[in-house]
N, C-alpha and C positions, 0 to 999 in steps of 0.2 A: 433475953426474953424471947419466948417462942411465938409462933404465928397465932396461936389461940389467944394468948394474953394480948398481943397487938390488936387482934380483932375485938376483944372485949373492951380495950381502952378506947378504940375508935368508935365503938358502938355507944360507949358511955358518955361521949362528949355531948354537950348541950346542942340542941338544934339551932339555937340563936347564932352559933358561929358558922353554921352552914349556909345561912341566908342573910343578905344585907338588910339592915333596918330600913323601913320606909322613910322617904324624905318628905318632911312636912314644912313647906316654905313659910307658912304663916307663923308657926311656932318659932322658927328660927328668927324671923323679923321681930317678933315680940320679945324674945329672949335677948336679942342684940339691938334693941331699939335705940339705946343711947349711942352705940357705935354708929348706927344708921343715921341718926340726927347729926352727930358730929361730922361724919363724912359729908353729909348733904350740905351743912353750913360751910364747911371748908371749900368744897367744890364750887358752890354758888358764890361764896365770897370772892374767890379768886377770879371766877368768870365775870362777876359784876365789876370788879376793880379793873380787869383788863378791858372790858367794854367801855367803862367811863374814861379811862386814860387814853384809849385809842381815838385818834382824830378821825372824823368822818371823811370819806373820799367821795369825789364826784366823778361821774363818767359821762362822756359825751361821744356820740357815734356819728361818723360821716360814712355814707355809703357811696361806693364808686362801682362802675362797670368797666371791665377790662375787655376791649375789643381784640379779636384775633389779629394781631399785627404782623402778618406775613407779607413781605414785599412781593408784589405781583409783577413778574417780568414776562409779559405775553400770556398766551392762553394756558401755558403750563405752570405759571407762577414761578417762584424761586426754584422749584424743583426742576423746571425746564432749563435753568441756567447752570445750577451746581449739582443737580442730581439728588437733591434732598431738601426738605423744608424744616421748619421749627417743630412741626408735629404737635401732639397734644400736651407737651410739657411746657408750653408757653405760659399757661395760666399759673402753674405751680412756680415757674421761674419768677413771674411777677410778684407772687406772694412772698417769695424769698427776698426779692429786691426791696420790698417795703420795709423789711427789717434789717437791711444792710446799713453799714455806717455811712455810706454815701448819701442815702436819702435822709437819714437822721441828722447828719451834719448840715445838709441844706435846710432842713426844717429848723434846726437850732439857729442858723443864720437868719432865717425869716422871723423866728420868734424874737431874736435880739433886735431886729430892725422894725418890729411891728409897733413899737411905742409902748409896750407894756413894761412891767418891772421884772420880767423873767429874763435872767441872763444865764446863758449856758456857755460854759467854757469847754475846752476839749475834753477835760475829764468828766464833764457833765453829760456827754453823749450816752454813756452807759446808764446814767439815771434816766435819761429820756427814753432809752429803749425799754426800761422797766415800766415806764408810764404809758407805753403804747402796746395795744393788743391788736393783732390781725386775725380776723375771723372770716374765712371764706364761707359764703352761703352755699349750702349743699345743692347740687343739681342746678347750678347756675354759674354765671361768670361775674357774680357780684362779690364784693369784698367789703366787710364792715371794718372801718378803722376806728378803734375805740381809744380815746384819750382819757387818762386817769390822773387826777390831781386833787390837792386839798382845797382848791378854789374852783368854783363853777366856771368862771371865765377862762381860767387857765386850761381846764380840761377841754373846753370847746376850741381854744386857740391851738392846743397841741394837735387835736384831730384835724382841724382845717389846714394847719401849716404842714403837717405830714402829708396830707392829701395834695396840697399845692406842690410840695417838693417832689412827690411821686409823679405828678403830671409833668413837671418840668424835666425831670430826669428821663422819663419815658420818651418825651419828645426829643430830647438830646440823643438818647440812645437810638431812636428810630432814624434821626438824621444821620448820625454816624454810621449806622448800618446801611442806609441808602447810599451814602457816599462810598462806603467800601464796595457795595454791590456795583455801582456805576464804574468805579475804578477797575474792578475785576472784569466787567463786561468790556470796557474800553481796551483793556489788555488783551482780551480774547479777540477783539476786532483787529488789533495790531498784529496779533499772531496770524489771523486769517489773511490779512494783507500780505504778510511775508510769505505765507504758504501759496497765495495766488501768484505772486511774482515768481517764486521758485517753479511753480507748475507751468507758467507761461514760458519760462526759459527752457524747461525740459521739453515742451512741445516744439519749440523752435529748433532745438538741437535734434530732435527726433525727425522732424521734417527734412532737415539737411542731410542727416545720415541715410534716410530711406528715399530721398529724392521725391518727396510728396509736394505736388504743385498746388494743392488746395482742392483737388477733386480726385475721383477714383477712376481716371481714364486708363491707367496702367492695367488695372484688373479687368476693365471692359475689353481692352485690346487683347489681353491674354485669353479671355473667354471667346472672342471672335476667332482668334487663331485656332483655338481648340476645336471649335465647330467646323471650320474649313478643313482642318486636317482630318477630322473624323469623317466628313463627307467624302473627301478624296480617298481616304483609306478604305471606305466601303466600296467605292468604284474599283479600286485596284484589286481588292479581294475578289470581287465578282469576275474581273478579267482573269485573275489567276486561276479561278476555278474553271473558266471556259478553256483556257490554254491547257490546263491540266487534263481536261476531258479530251480535247483535240489531240494532244500528244499521246494519250493512251490509245486512241483510235488508230492513229498512224502506226504506232508500235505494233498493234494487233495485225494491221495489214502487212507490215513488213515481215513479221515473224510467221504469219500463216499464208503468205502469197495470195491474200484475198484481193480480188478486183484486178488481177494482172492479165486475165484472159482477154482475148481480143474483143469479145462482145459483152464482157461483164461490166456492169455499172460500177464506177468507182467514184472518188471524191470529185467535187465540182472543180477544184483547182486543177485536177488532171484532165477531166473531160473538156475543160475550156482551153487546153493547150492546142495551138495551131498544128504543130507537128503530129500530135496524136490524132487530131481530126483528119489531117491529110493522109496519114497511114491507114486510118479506118476507111476513108473513101477509096484509096487505092486497093485496099484489101477487099472491099465489096465489089469493085470492078473486076478484079482478078477472079473472084469466085463466080461472078456472073459469066465471065469469059470461059472459065473452066467448065461450067455447066453446059454452055453452048458446044464446046469442043467435045464434051463427053457424049453429046447426042449425035455428033457427026462422026467422030473417030472412035476407033477401037480403044480399049483401055490401055493398051501398051503403046499407043502412038506417041511419036516424039513430041509433037505439039502439046499433047495432053500432059506429058511428063514435064515439059518446060513450064506449063501454066501452074502445075502443082508445086514445082520448086519455087516459082515466084511467090505463090501464096504463103508457103512456109517461111520464105525470107521476110515477107512483110509482117507475118505474125511475130517472128522473132524480134524484128525491129520495134514493133508496137509494145511487146512485153518489156523489152529493155528500156524503152522510153518511159513507160509507166513506172518501172522500178526506180529509174533515176529521179523522176519527178517526186516519187514518194519519199525517197531518201533525202532529197533537198528540202522538201516540205517539212519532214520530221526534224531535221537539223534547225531549220528556221523557227519552227514552233518551240523547240527546246531552248533556243537562245532567248526568244521572247518570254518564255516562262521563267527562265533564270533572272532576266532583267526585272520582270514583274515582282518576283519574290524579293529581290534586293530593294526595290522601291518600297514594297510593303514594310520591310524591316526598318528602313530609314524613316518611313512615316510613323511607325510605332515608337521608335526612339524619340522622334520629334514630339509626338503626342505626350509621351511620359515626361519629357522635359518641360513642356508647356504646363502640364498639370502640376508638376512640382513647383514651378514658378507661380502658378495660381494659388497653391496652398500657402506658400511663403508670403505672397502679396496679401492674401486674405488675413493672415495673422498680423501682418504689419498694419493693415487697415483697422483691424480690431483693436490693437494696442493704441493706435492713434485715436480711435473713437473713445476708448476708455480714458485716455488722457484728457480729451475734450470734455467728457462727462464729469470727470473729477474736478476739472476747472470750473465747470458750470455749478456744481454742487457747492464748492467753496465760495463762489461769488454769491450764490443765493443765501448761504448761511451767514455770510458777512453782512449782506444787505438786511437780513432778518434781525441780526443783532443790533444793527444801527437803528432800525425801526423800533425795536423794543426799548432801547435806551431813550429815544425821543418820547415814546408813549409813557414810559415809566416816569420820566421827569415831569411830564404833563400831569399824570395821575397823582404823583406825590405832592405836587403843588396845590391840589384841590382836596386832599384827604384831611379828615378831621383828626383830633387828638386821639391817641390810642387808649386813653383813659377818660371816661365820661363821668362827671359828678352827678349822681342820682339825688342825693340829699346831703346838704352841708350840715356840719355839726352845730348844735345850738347850746346855749348855756343851760345846764340842767338846773332844775328847781330843788329836787330832793337828792340827798346823798345816795350812793349805791349801796346795795345790800338790803338786809331786812330792816324793817322799822323797829323802833324801840320796844313796842309791845311784843312783837314777834321774837325779838332777841331775848326778852325776859322769859317768855314762854319756852323758848328753846333751851335756855340755860336751866330752867327749873326741871324740864323733862329729862335732859341729859344728866343733870345732877342726881335725880332720883334713880335713873337706870344704873348709873355708875355706883351709887351707894349700895343699891340692892345687890349688884354683882359682887361688890367688895365684901359684904358681910357673908354672902354665900360661899365665897372662896375661903374666908376665914373659918367658917364652919367646917368646910371640907378638910382643911389643913389640920385643925384641932382634933377632928374625929379620927384622922389617920394617925396622929401622934399619940393619942390617948387610948387607942384600942388595945386591950390586953391580949396576950397570946395564950390559948388554951392548951398548948402543947408542951409547956414547960421550958426548961433551959436547953439551948442547943448543945449538941455533942459534936466536937470537932474531931475529925479523923485525918489520917495521912493520905487517904484516897482522894485523887483529884475529882472535883465535881462539887455538887451542892452539899449543904449541911443537913444532917438528920437529927431528929429528936427521938426521945424515948417513945413518944406517942405518935410520931409521924414525921412530916416534913415541914420546914419553915414556910409560912404562907408566901406565895408569889414566886417560890424558887422552883426550878425544873428538877425532877427526880433523875438520878442516875443509878441504875441497877448494877450492883457489884458483879464484876466478872473476873476478878483476880482469884486465882486458885490458891493463893497463899493465905486466904482468910481462915479464921479459926473454925468456921462452920464448914461442914461437908457440902458437896454439890446437891445431894438429896435434900438436906435440911434447907439450903437456899431455895431450891425449887418449891419445897412445901411451903416455906414462909412467904415467898413471893407470890405463890398462887393464892394463898389465903389472903394476903394483902390486896392482890388484884381483885379477888372476889368481893372483899369488903369495900374496895373503892368503887366497884360497879354498883353495889347495893347502896352504899352511903358515900357518895363523892364528897371531897373536901369542899369544892365549890360547884355550883350548878350552872350550866350553860343553858340559856333559854332558847337560843336559835342556833342553827347550823346552816352553812352554805350547801345547798342541794345542787349538785352538778347535773343530775338527771334522775328520772324515775323509770324503772323497768318493770313491766308487767310479766306475768308468767309466760314463758316462751312455749309456743305451740309445737315447736319442732321436737319430736320424740315424746310429746305428751308428758306424762308423769314418770316416764321410763328413766331408770337410773343406770341403764346399760352404757357400756363404753361408747357405742356408736352414737346414741342420743346425746351423751355428754360431750363427745367431740363435735357433734353438729351444733350444739348450743355454744360451745367455745369458738366456733367459726361462723357464728350467725351473720356476721357482716359479709361473708362470702356465700354461705349456703342459702340464705334467705334475705337478700339485700332490701327487699321491699317492705319488710315487716317493721312495725313501730319500734321494736327493740333495737334493730340495726340503725334506724334513723336517730334514736336517742344516743347510741354510742358514737355515731358520726358527729353529732353536735358536741358531745363531750370532748372528743379528740380535737375538733376544730377550735373549741374554746381554749384548750390547753396550748395548742400551737399559737393561737393569737395572743395568749397571755405571756408566754415565755419566748416567742420568736425563735431566733437562731441560737439561743444559749443551750448548753448541755444540761440535761436534767436527769435526776434520779428520783424515782417515786416508788414508795412501798404501798402495795394494795393489801389492806388488812381489814379486820372486822372484829367485833366483840362476840360473835356467835359462830359456831361451825356451820358449814353448808349454807353460807349466806350468798354464795355466787362470786367469791373472790377470784377464783381461777377463770370463770367465764368472763368477767369484766377485764381481767388482766390480759388474757390472750386476745380478746377482740380489740382492746385499745392498742395493744402492741402491733397487731396486724394493720390497723388503720394508720398508725404513725409510720409504719414501714411503707405502706402504700403512698403516703404523702412525700416519700423520698428521703426519710430520715433513716439513719443507721441505728437500728433498735436491737437491744439485747433483752430477752425475756428470761428471768432467773426463777427457777422453782426453789423457793426458800421456805417451804412448809415441811418441817421435820415429821409431823404426825400424819399428814395426808398429802403425799407428793403425787399429783395427778397430771403433771405436764406431759409425761410419756404417753398418756392416752390421747393427747391432741397431736403431738409431734413425735415422729419416730425417734427412738433413742438408741445410740450405739453403746452397747453394753461394755465394749472395750475402752471407752473413753471415761475418764474420771468425772465425778460430779462435784457439786458445791461442797459436800462434806469433805472430800479429799483435798479440794483446793484450799479450804480453810486450814487444813493440816500442813499442806505444802503449797505455797503460793506459786512455785515454779510450774505447777501443772495447769496453769490457767489457760494457756494456748490449746492444750489438748482437750480441755473441758468444753470449749466453745464449739457447738455443732450447728451447722447451717441448716435451716428448715427449708421446706418447699415454697415458702413465701419469700420473694426477693427483699433484700435489705433487712431480713429478720433472722437473728441468731438466737439460739436457745442454750441454756445451761441447766441440766437436769440435776435432780437429787439422787444420791447414790442408792439409797434404800429407804424403807419405811421403818427403820430400826428406831423405836422410841426410847431405847436405853442409851442412845448416843449422848455423851456428856455435853449438854448444851452450854455449859459454862466455858468450854475450851474453844473460844472464838476470838483469840487475841489478834488474829490476822484480819478480822472482819473490816475494821476501818481502812487498812491498807488496800484490801481487795476492792472496797467501794470506791476509793480514789482512783485506782487503776482502771476500773470499768468506766468510770465517769469520763476519764481522759480518752478512752478508746471508742466510745459510742456516743451518739447524739442523745439517745434516750435509753435509760436502763429501767425496766419495769420489774419489780420484785413481787412475785406471787407468794406472799408470806402466810403464816398461820394467824391465829387469833392473838389479841393483845395480851392475853394472860400468860403466853409462853415467854420464857426468858430470852430465847433466841430472837423472837419477834421484837421484843423491847430493845435489845442491843442493836438489832438491824435498824429500827426506827431512830435510835439515837445516832447511829453512824451515818444514815442517809439524810435525815433531817426533814423530809417531806413525805406526806402520806395522803392517800385517798382511802376513805373507809367505805366498805360495802355493808349496808345495813339491810337485814331482812325483817319482814313483818313477824313479830312475835306477840301472840295474844291480841292481834288486831292493832298493835301500836308499833310505830317505828321509833327506835331509840337513837335518833341521829345525833342529838346533843350529847348523849352519853358516849357515843363512839368518838366524837371529836374530843371530848374531855379525856378519854383514855389515851388517845394519841398524844395530846399535849402533856399528859403526865409522864409519858415515855420520853419526852424531850424533843419531839418533832413538831413541825408545823402542819396543820391540817389544811389541805387545799380544798376540801369539801367532802361530801358524802354522795354515794350513789344508792338510792333507795331501791331495793330489789325484792321481788317475790319469786324466788327460784322454784323450779319444779321439785316436787317431793317435800315441800315445806307447807304444812297446813296452817290453819289459823290458831291451833292450840299450841301454846308455847311450852307445854310441860316437857316434851321431848328435848327441846333445845336447852331449857333450864337444867334438866337432869344431865345432859351431855356436858354443859359448862361446869356444873358442880363436880361431876366425875373427873373431868380433865383437870 
C-alpha cells in the first residue's frame, strides 16, 4: 500500500476515535445504581458490625513536669567536675525511660499490690506497654501519660501507677547518679592528696640538692659581690688609663730628650729630686761666678776657663741625673701598669664567674618557686573539691523530686474516640465515597476492555519494534521507523511514504495532546534585526555571549539551569528538533551548549541536520576533518571528527555537506555512535532537522530525549503538536521552547509550503 492510500485511510477514520468521549459521572451512577447500592450496603454492614463488636476503650491522662536534673557541683555544675553535662537530651531520655521495661515492671508491681483485680505477669508487661501512651507537650517540659483500658478505673490506675513508678525510678536514678558523682569526686580528692605528697617530696629533695635554706640569701650575696667587683673594676680601669698616659709621656721624654736641659722644666718627680736641686743650685752659682770673672778677666784667662769647665761638668751631671731619674720612673710606671692590667683581668674573670653563678642561682630559685606554686595550686584544687562535695551533699538533701505531678489521672466518664452518632455519620460518608469510587473504576475498566479498534487486525513482522497495521499503528504503542536496507521497498519509496505519513500525522494526529511543558519563551532577537546574514546568524547563536543582558539570554540561562537542576551529575543526550523549518533550532542548541559548557560540563554539539547544516557558520570547521556523515559510515573516524571550539569545555562535530541526496536510511551505526558519545561527554546536544525527516526520527529513537523548538505560525504556537510528533518517534519530550526567530513573520503560508515541499 502506497503513501497516498495510507493518507486516505487515515483521513477516512471517524473523528470519534481521535478524541476521548466526555465523562458524565451522573449517568454512570444512574446506570450502575444497583452496584452502587450493593457496595454501599456491604461496606456499611461490615463497618457497623465491626463497630458493634468492638468494645469501647477508656483513656485517662496524668500530666507531669520533668525538671532539668543536672547535678550541680559548685559554680560550674557537673561540667566543672567532668568537663560535660547531660545537655538538652535529658528530656528525651526521660521520655524513653517512661516506656522502658524497668518503669513498666515497677508499675505492674504497683498495680498488683493496689488492691484491684488487675494482675500482670511478666508476660503481661508487653500488654501494659500497649496500654500506655507517652505524649510530650510541644514547647514545654510537660509529659502526658495516657492509660488505655476497657474499664474506666483501670485506665486511671494505669496512668497513675506508671506516673508513680516513673517518679520512684527517677529518684533512684538521681540518687545513684549522685552517689557515682561523689565517689568520683572523692577519688579525685585522693588523687590530689597523692599528688600533693609527691610534690612536697620533690620540693624537699630539690632544697637538699641546691642547698636552699628557705630564703634567697645566696642570690643576694652574689648580687652584692657583683656590685663590689664592678665598683673596684671601674677604679682599676681609671688607674690603668692614668698609668697608660703617664707611661706614654715618659716614653716621649726618653725618646726625644725633652726636659733634659739644665733649665728646662721637667716632671715633678725629677724636679723634686734633691740631687737635681743641688746641681741646679751649684750650676747657678758657677754661672754667677763666671759672669763676675768675665767682667774682671780677659776671655782667655785661666780662672775664666776653669769656671767654664766647672759649669760644663755640672750641666753634664744634671743631664745624666735627669735621664737616670726618667728611666727609673718609666720602668716603675711600666711595672705598675702591668700589675694594674693583670688586676683588671682577674677582676673581669671574677665578675664573669659571679654573673654565671647569679644566672644559675636565679634559675634554681625560679624552679623552686614553680614547685611551690604548683604545690599551692594542688592544695587549693583539693580544698575546692572537698568544699564542693560538702555543698553538693547539702544541696541534694534539700532538692525536690525531678518529676512533679501537675495533674493526676481521673476515672473517665465517656469512652475514647467518636461518639455513636459521629461514628454512624463517618461510616455512611466513607461508604458512599468508597462505593462511588468503586463504580467509577469499574466504568473505566469496562470502557477500556470494550473499546473497538478502528485500525483492523495487527500485522506481525520480523523487524524488532512495535506492531503495525494496514491503517496505522496499534493505539498506545511507540512507532519505529524502518531503517533496514533489506526491506522490499526502496529508500526513495520509504522516504516518500514516511513523509506523507508524517504530514498526515501533523494534520490529523492519532491522539491530541492538550498541553505541553514550556521550558521558556523567546521573543525576536534584536541582534542583527531581520538580517539573515552569516554574521547576524552567528551573533544570535552566541546571544548568551554577545548580548548577555537581553531577555533572550536570560531565558536561555533559566532553561540551562533547569536542565542542570533536573538531571544533576548524570550524562545526558538531547535532540533539539521541531516541526517547521527555520524555527530557531540551531540558535537554541548552540546557546544551550555554550551555557552548559560554561557551567563546567564537558559538552559536545553535533550538527545532525542533513538538509540545512549551519553549525559551521557559528564555529569554525576544519575541512580536513570528517563529519557526522562519514562517522556514521566508519565509526573509527570518531576521534578525528571531534573539533574543539573557542569555547572552553565545548566540542563540535560538523556535517560533511548539504548533500540532500545522501541515503538517510544508511545509519545502522547511529545507536552505537550515540552510546559512545554519551560515555565520553557529560552532555551531547544534537542540532537536528525537522521531525518529518527519516534521519531525525531515527536519531530521536536512538537518543530517547528531545526538546522541541516551536515558532509562531499564523499567530499560533503548535507546542502540543510538536510534543506529539516527538513521542510518535519513540522519544521522551522534555518540553518545548516557544520561539519567534528573525525572518519569520506572522503569515504561516511560507512555512506550510516549505513543510509540504520537503
